[in-house]
C-alpha positions in Angstrom: 0.0 0.0 0.0 1.5 3.4 -1.0 1.1 6.6 1.0 -1.8 8.0 -1.1 -3.9 4.8 -0.7 -3.3 5.0 3.0 -4.3 8.6 3.1 -7.5 7.8 1.1 -8.4 5.1 3.5 -7.9 7.3 6.5 -10.0 10.1 5.0 -12.8 7.5 4.2 -12.8 6.2 7.8 -12.8 9.7 9.4 -15.5 10.9 7.0 -17.7 7.9 7.8 -17.1 8.4 11.5 -17.9 12.1 11.2 -21.2 11.5 9.2 -22.5 8.7 11.4 -21.2 10.3 14.6 -23.0 13.6 13.8 -26.2 11.7 13.0 -26.1 9.7 16.2 -25.2 12.8 18.2 -28.3 14.6 16.7 -30.4 11.6 17.7 -28.8 11.9 21.2 -27.5 8.3 21.0 -23.8 9.4 21.3 -21.1 10.2 18.8 -18.9 7.4 20.1 -21.4 4.8 18.9 -21.5 6.5 15.6 -17.7 6.2 15.2 -18.0 2.4 15.9 -20.9 2.0 13.4 -18.9 4.1 10.8 -16.0 1.6 11.3 -18.4 -1.3 10.8 -19.6 0.1 7.5 -16.1 0.8 6.2 -14.8 -2.6 7.3 -13.9 -5.5 5.1 -17.1 -7.4 6.0 -19.5 -4.6 5.1 -18.8 -2.2 2.2 -15.2 -3.2 2.1 -13.7 0.3 1.7 -11.0 -0.8 4.1 -9.7 -4.3 3.3 -6.5 -4.3 5.2 -7.2 -3.1 8.8 -3.6 -3.6 10.1 -2.4 0.0 9.3 -5.6 1.5 10.7 -5.3 -0.6 13.8 -1.8 0.7 14.5 -2.9 4.2 14.2 -5.9 3.4 16.4 -3.5 2.1 19.1 -1.9 5.5 19.0 -5.4 7.0 19.3 -6.2 5.2 22.5 -2.7 6.1 23.8 -3.5 9.8 23.2 -6.9 9.4 24.9 -5.3 7.8 28.0 -2.4 10.3 28.0 -4.9 13.2 28.2 -6.8 11.3 30.9 -3.6 10.9 32.9 -3.0 14.6 32.6 -6.3 15.3 34.4 -5.7 12.9 37.3 -2.6 13.7 39.3 -1.1 11.3 41.8 -2.6 13.5 44.5 -6.0 13.1 43.0 -5.6 9.4 42.7 -4.8 9.2 46.4 -8.0 11.1 47.1 -10.0 8.3 45.6 -9.5 6.5 48.9 -8.5 3.0 49.9 -12.0 1.6 49.8 -12.5 2.9 46.1 -9.3 1.2 45.0 -10.1 -2.0 46.9 -13.5 -2.0 45.3 -11.8 -1.8 41.9 -9.5 -4.7 42.6 -12.5 -6.8 43.9 -14.4 -6.0 40.7 -11.7 -7.6 38.5 -11.4 -10.7 40.7 -15.1 -11.3 41.2 -15.8 -10.8 37.4 -13.1 -13.2 36.5 -14.3 -15.9 38.9 -18.0 -15.4 37.9 -17.5 -15.5 34.1 -14.9 -18.3 34.3 -17.6 -20.3 36.3 -20.2 -19.5 33.6 -17.9 -20.6 30.8 -16.9 -23.8 32.7 -20.6 -24.6 33.3 -21.3 -24.4 29.6 -18.6 -27.0 28.8 -15.5 -24.9 28.1 -12.1 -26.1 29.4 -10.9 -24.4 32.6 -8.2 -22.7 30.6 -10.6 -21.3 28.0 -13.1 -20.3 30.8 -10.4 -18.5 32.8 -9.3 -16.6 29.6 -12.9 -15.6 28.9 -13.2 -14.4 32.5 -10.1 -12.2 32.0 -11.6 -10.7 28.9 -15.0 -9.9 30.4 -13.5 -8.5 33.6 -12.3 -5.4 31.7 -14.4 -2.3 30.9 -13.9 0.5 28.4 -11.8 3.2 29.9 -12.1 5.4 26.8 -16.0 5.3 26.7 -16.7 5.4 30.4 -14.4 8.3 31.2 -15.5 10.2 28.1 -19.2 10.0 28.9 -18.7 10.7 32.7 -16.5 13.7 31.8 -19.1 15.1 29.4 -21.8 14.7 32.0 -19.7 16.2 34.8 -20.0 13.1 36.9 -16.3 12.1 37.4 -16.3 13.7 40.8 -19.6 12.0 41.8 -19.5 9.0 44.0 -20.1 6.5 41.2 -17.7 8.4 39.0 -14.9 8.1 41.5 -15.5 4.3 41.9 -15.7 3.8 38.2 -12.5 5.7 37.6 -10.6 3.9 40.3 -11.8 0.6 38.9 -10.8 1.5 35.4 -7.4 2.6 36.5 -6.8 -0.8 38.2 -8.1 -2.6 35.2 -5.5 -0.8 33.0 -2.8 -1.7 35.4 -4.1 -5.3 35.6 -3.8 -5.7 31.9 -0.1 -6.6 32.3 -0.7 -9.6 34.6 -3.8 -10.6 32.6 -1.7 -10.7 29.4 0.8 -12.9 31.2 -2.0 -15.1 32.6 -3.6 -15.6 29.2 -0.2 -16.3 27.6 0.5 -18.9 30.3 -2.9 -20.5 29.7 -2.3 -20.7 26.0 1.2 -22.3 26.4 -0.2 -25.0 28.6 2.5 -27.1 30.2 5.4 -25.2 28.8 5.6 -22.9 31.8 9.4 -23.0 32.1 9.8 -21.5 28.6 7.3 -18.8 29.4 8.9 -17.8 32.7 12.3 -17.7 31.0 10.9 -15.2 28.5 9.1 -13.2 31.2 12.1 -12.5 33.5 14.1 -10.4 31.0 10.9 -8.5 30.1 10.3 -7.6 33.8 13.9 -6.4 34.1 13.6 -4.4 30.9 10.3 -2.9 32.1 11.9 -1.8 35.4 14.9 -0.3 33.7 12.7 1.5 31.1 10.4 2.8 33.8 13.3 4.3 35.8 14.7 6.0 32.7 11.2 7.2 31.7 10.5 8.7 35.2 13.8 10.6 35.1 13.0 12.0 31.6 9.4 13.0 32.4 10.1 14.5 35.8 13.5 16.1 35.2 14.0 16.9 31.5 10.5 17.8 30.3 9.7 20.5 32.8 13.0 22.2 31.9 12.2 21.9 28.2 8.8 23.5 28.7 10.4 26.4 30.6 12.9 27.1 27.9 12.8 30.4 25.9 12.3 28.5 22.6 9.1 26.9 23.9 7.7 30.3 25.0 8.4 31.9 21.6 7.3 29.1 19.3 3.9 27.5 19.8 4.7 24.5 17.5 7.5 23.2 19.7 5.3 22.4 22.8 2.8 20.5 20.5 5.7 18.4 19.0 7.1 17.7 22.4 3.7 16.6 23.7 3.3 14.2 20.7 6.8 12.8 21.2 6.2 12.3 24.9 2.9 10.4 24.3 4.0 8.3 21.4 7.4 7.7 22.9 5.9 6.5 26.2 3.5 4.2 24.3 6.4 2.8 22.2 8.6 2.3 25.3 5.8 0.4 27.1 5.2 -1.8 24.0 8.9 -2.5 23.6 9.1 -4.0 27.1 5.9 -6.0 26.7 3.2 -4.0 28.4 0.2 -2.1 27.2 1.2 1.0 25.1 -1.9 2.8 26.4 -0.8 2.1 30.0 2.6 3.6 29.2 0.9 6.7 27.8 -1.4 7.0 30.8 1.5 6.8 33.3 3.3 9.5 31.3 0.2 11.7 31.6 0.0 11.1 35.3 3.6 12.1 35.9 3.3 15.2 33.8 0.1 16.1 35.7 2.4 16.9 38.7 4.1 19.7 36.7 2.7 23.2 36.1 2.4 22.5 32.3 -0.4 20.0 32.3 -3.0 22.5 31.1 -0.9 23.6 28.2 -0.1 20.0 27.1 -3.7 18.9 27.3 -4.9 21.8 25.2 -2.1 21.2 22.7 -3.0 17.5 22.3 -6.8 18.0 22.1 -7.0 18.0 18.3 -4.7 15.0 17.9 -6.6 13.1 20.5 -9.9 13.7 18.7 -8.6 12.4 15.4 -6.7 9.3 16.5 -9.3 8.5 19.2 -11.9 8.5 16.5 -9.7 6.1 14.5 -9.6 3.8 17.5 -13.4 3.6 17.8 -13.7 3.0 14.1 -11.1 0.2 14.2 -13.2 -1.5 16.9 -16.1 -1.5 14.4 -13.9 -2.9 11.6 -13.1 -5.9 13.7 -16.7 -7.1 13.5 -17.5 -9.8 10.9 -20.9 -8.5 9.9 -21.7 -11.6 7.7 -21.0 -13.9 10.7 -23.0 -11.7 13.0 -25.9 -11.6 10.6 -26.1 -15.4 10.4 -25.6 -15.8 14.2 -27.6 -12.8 15.5 -29.5 -14.8 18.1 -26.4 -16.1 20.0 -24.8 -12.6 19.8 -27.8 -10.9 21.2 -28.2 -13.5 23.9 -24.5 -13.3 24.8 -24.7 -9.5 25.0 -27.7 -9.5 27.3 -26.3 -12.2 29.5 -22.9 -10.5 29.8 -24.4 -7.1 30.7 -26.7 -8.6 33.3 -24.1 -10.9 34.9 -21.5 -8.2 34.9 -23.8 -5.7 36.6 -24.6 -8.2 39.3 -20.9 -9.2 39.8 -19.8 -5.5 39.8 -22.5 -4.6 42.4 -21.5 -7.4 44.7 -17.8 -6.6 44.4 -18.2 -2.8 45.0 -20.8 -3.2 47.7 -18.4 -5.3 49.7 -16.4 -2.2 50.5 -19.3 -0.3 52.2 -20.2 1.9 49.2 -23.8 3.0 49.3 -26.4 0.9 47.5 -27.2 3.6 44.9 -23.5 4.4 44.3 -22.6 0.7 43.9 -25.5 0.1 41.5 -24.6 3.2 39.4 -20.9 2.1 39.2 -21.9 -1.4 38.3 -24.0 -0.2 35.4 -21.3 2.2 34.2 -18.8 -0.7 34.1 -21.1 -3.3 32.6 -19.6 -3.2 29.1 -16.5 -5.1 28.0 -13.6 -2.8 27.1 -11.3 -2.2 24.2 -8.4 -3.9 26.0 -10.4 -7.1 25.9 -9.6 -7.3 22.1 -5.9 -7.6 23.1 -6.6 -10.6 25.3 -8.8 -12.2 22.7 -6.0 -12.0 20.1 -3.5 -13.5 22.5 -5.9 -16.3 23.4 -6.6 -17.1 19.7 -2.8 -17.3 19.0 -2.5 -19.6 22.1 -5.2 -21.9 20.8 -7.6 -21.1 23.7 -10.5 -19.8 21.5 -11.7 -21.4 18.2 -12.6 -19.1 15.3 -16.3 -19.3 16.2 -15.7 -18.5 19.8 -13.4 -15.5 18.9 -16.1 -14.1 16.5 -18.7 -14.4 19.3 -16.5 -12.7 21.8 -15.5 -9.8 19.4 -19.2 -9.3 18.4 -20.3 -9.3 22.0 -17.6 -6.9 23.1 -18.6 -4.4 20.3 -22.4 -4.8 21.2 -21.7 -4.0 24.8 -19.7 -1.0 23.8 -22.4 0.2 21.5 -25.0 0.3 24.4 -22.4 1.6 26.9 -22.9 5.4 26.5 -26.7 5.0 27.0 -26.2 2.8 30.0 -23.7 5.2 31.6 -26.1 8.2 31.0 -29.0 6.6 32.8 -27.0 4.7 35.4 -27.7 7.2 38.4 -31.4 7.2 37.6 -31.7 3.5 37.1 -29.6 2.8 40.2 -31.9 4.9 42.3 -35.0 3.1 41.0 -33.4 -0.4 41.5 -32.2 0.6 45.0 -35.7 1.6 46.1 -37.1 -1.8 45.0 -34.2 -3.7 46.8 -33.8 -1.7 50.0 -36.3 0.2 52.2 -36.4 3.9 51.4 -35.6 4.9 55.0 -32.5 2.7 55.0 -31.4 4.2 51.7 -31.8 7.7 53.1 -29.7 6.8 56.1 -27.0 5.3 53.9 -26.8 8.4 51.7 -26.7 10.8 54.6 -24.0 8.8 56.4 -22.0 8.6 53.2 -22.1 12.4 52.7 -21.3 13.0 56.4 -18.2 10.7 56.2 -16.9 12.6 53.1 -17.9 16.1 54.1 -15.1 18.4 55.2 -14.1 22.1 54.7 -17.7 23.1 54.3 -19.6 26.0 55.7 -22.7 25.8 58.0 -25.1 28.6 58.1 -27.8 28.9 60.9 -30.8 31.0 59.9 -32.1 31.6 56.5 -33.5 35.1 56.7 -32.2 38.0 54.6 -28.8 37.9 56.2 -28.5 34.1 56.0 -29.6 34.1 52.3 -26.9 36.7 51.5 -24.2 34.6 53.2 -25.3 31.4 51.4 -25.3 33.2 48.1 -21.8 34.6 48.5 -20.4 31.3 49.7 -22.1 29.5 46.9 -20.7 31.8 44.3 -17.3 31.1 45.7 -17.9 27.4 45.0 -17.9 26.3 48.7 -20.1 23.5 50.0 -22.8 25.1 52.3 -25.2 23.5 54.7 -28.1 25.9 55.4 -30.1 25.2 58.5 -33.5 26.7 59.4 -36.5 25.5 61.4 -38.9 26.6 58.6 -39.3 23.8 56.0 -40.3 26.3 53.3 -36.8 27.6 53.0 -35.4 24.4 51.5 -36.3 25.2 47.9 -34.6 28.6 48.0 -31.5 27.1 49.6 -31.2 24.6 46.8 -31.6 27.3 44.2 -28.7 29.2 45.9 -26.5 26.0 45.7 -26.8 25.1 49.4 -27.7 21.8 51.0 -30.9 22.4 53.1 -31.3 21.0 56.6 -34.6 21.5 58.4 -34.3 21.5 62.2 -34.0 23.3 65.5 -30.4 24.5 66.0 -30.9 24.6 69.8 -31.0 20.8 69.8 -27.7 18.9 70.3 -28.8 16.1 68.0 -29.1 18.6 65.1 -25.5 19.7 65.5 -24.2 16.2 65.4 -25.6 15.7 61.8 -23.7 18.7 60.4 -20.1 17.5 60.6 -19.1 20.6 62.6 -15.7 19.1 63.6 -14.6 19.0 60.0 -16.3 22.3 58.9 -14.4 25.3 57.7 -16.7 27.7 59.7 -20.1 28.2 61.2 -22.1 31.4 60.5 -24.9 32.2 62.9 -27.3 34.6 61.2 -30.2 34.1 63.7 -31.7 37.5 64.8 -32.8 36.3 68.3 -29.8 36.5 70.6 -31.0 33.8 73.0 -31.5 31.2 70.3 -28.1 32.2 68.7 -26.3 32.0 72.1 -27.7 28.5 72.8 -26.8 27.3 69.3 -23.2 28.7 69.6 -22.7 27.0 72.9 -23.8 23.6 71.6 -21.6 24.0 68.5 -18.6 25.1 70.7 -18.9 22.1 72.9 -19.1 19.8 69.9 -16.2 21.4 68.0 -13.8 23.3 70.3 -11.6 24.6 67.4 -14.5 25.6 65.1 -14.5 29.2 63.7 -17.9 30.7 64.6 -19.0 34.0 63.1 -22.2 35.4 64.6 -24.6 38.2 63.9 -25.7 40.6 66.7 -28.8 42.6 66.1 -28.1 45.0 68.9 -24.8 46.1 70.4 -25.8 45.2 74.0 -25.9 41.4 73.1 -22.4 41.1 71.6 -20.8 40.1 74.8 -23.4 37.3 75.4 -22.6 35.8 72.0 -18.8 36.0 72.7 -19.2 34.4 76.0 -21.3 31.6 74.4 -18.2 30.8 72.2 -18.4 33.0 69.1 -15.0 33.6 67.5 -16.2 36.9 65.9 -19.4 38.9 66.4 -20.6 41.3 63.7 -22.8 44.0 65.3 -25.5 45.3 63.0 -25.6 48.7 64.6 -21.9 49.2 64.3 -21.9 47.9 60.7 -24.8 50.1 59.8 -23.1 53.1 61.4 -19.9 52.5 59.5 -21.8 52.1 56.2 -23.7 55.3 56.9 -20.5 57.2 57.6 -18.7 55.8 54.4 -21.7 56.7 52.2 -21.9 60.2 53.8 -18.2 60.8 53.1 -18.6 59.6 49.5 -21.5 61.9 48.8 -19.8 64.8 50.5 -16.7 64.4 48.5 -18.8 64.1 45.3 -20.4 67.5 46.1 -17.1 69.1 46.8 -15.7 67.9 43.5 -18.8 69.3 41.8 -18.4 72.7 43.6 -14.7 72.9 42.5 -15.7 72.2 38.8 -18.4 74.9 38.9 -15.9 77.4 40.4 -13.4 76.7 37.7 
């Protein structure tokens, strides 16, 4: 194939992806599904525009590397730590439970234990590219189910290395000694390459980005970003691990520098082009003629895989004390089989674990689950809540959700009283993007509080039980905007006993009650009379100066 033929094929693939993607986006199905369908249409088993998919597949590998490189830039090591131990353990459990469940299903249907275990490894993986893309577009990456899904996907990408080794061992059967002899040098090469890579990314690249040449020429940072991504993918591939994992780790390391925003913006266009090629290449892998003649087994396998995986995911995630709703939403988000599963299928076919018919069924099932994935992810929170209500008592669900929020809540503001002063405080804090708990005894205030971005809590602030539900020990500050000084003093005293180090800012309607509020435990008391007097004085001076300036201008 000459260069012009390759260019024509790439243009054809991208044009088909664009047209079908735009159509699917207009129908609100999702552009990603359109890219896959466009690849199916261009593939050798449909219209046959692309007959040799090898070249496109190589470019598609670069595409997924670019996607994961950009994803790594958005998730620094500090942010990964914030996912929490339980989230990462839930992710590890998901891989193990899915492998065991699907291996058991395969073995029950007559497959050998080697083939069943290889199938379990394939089905344990989910689509990092699709899940993160949809969650990011919907702004749900920081939601509870988004964090669990991301942590699980991260561990799946890391687990690809041992899973590849496992499937290779299963395919080689009894010749384990030969396999181990070939693995040891690869592990040594991986460690050496990783060390060199870390030094380059953390030491050399920041200096390169700070150079004068980079500041004066906008093309150089773009080239350096591409070289870093492609070079890390090649280095990972050369030592026998996933190229996309190498690119992801490069992005994570660069996220610790001050240039991650610049790199991500520079790479956005390339990620869009090559990422689209990746999704199109997934579609090209489908043998449409075989699927057309075996549509019933493919459809059955797709439904079974999605259902079994949702159940297995839910059990694995729920083990680590995630809420019922969050566990179900995460389970649905991760129900599809991922793009990395194609790698394991290819290795298993070479090792003789899957026959041609089995491989066709696996590939078709993976693509079908990926096709429905965006829709499932979009509806996952809503479906999870409905399922949770039918599985668990509503009162228990409410307690779960409240306890979960309380455990995670920190550095928030609490505002007592939702009168004119309280509303103003809530509005200002909300505009500053702080989490605010607004408390008032009148239930009618809740709707207004939500509109201002606060979390409403209806209750009596003079009761100790109410204070214990507000996570005051981990709060940034308490603002008491209650006009009645007796109620305010009692509320401040309860809060001070519960949280001795809490910053408490209180409102005093009259000057004579300021000492009472301070004695109750207020850190700072704002007197309305003093504040009003200061404002009156400032406005009087401003108006007087304005009149003086006018008199001077008239005299001139």
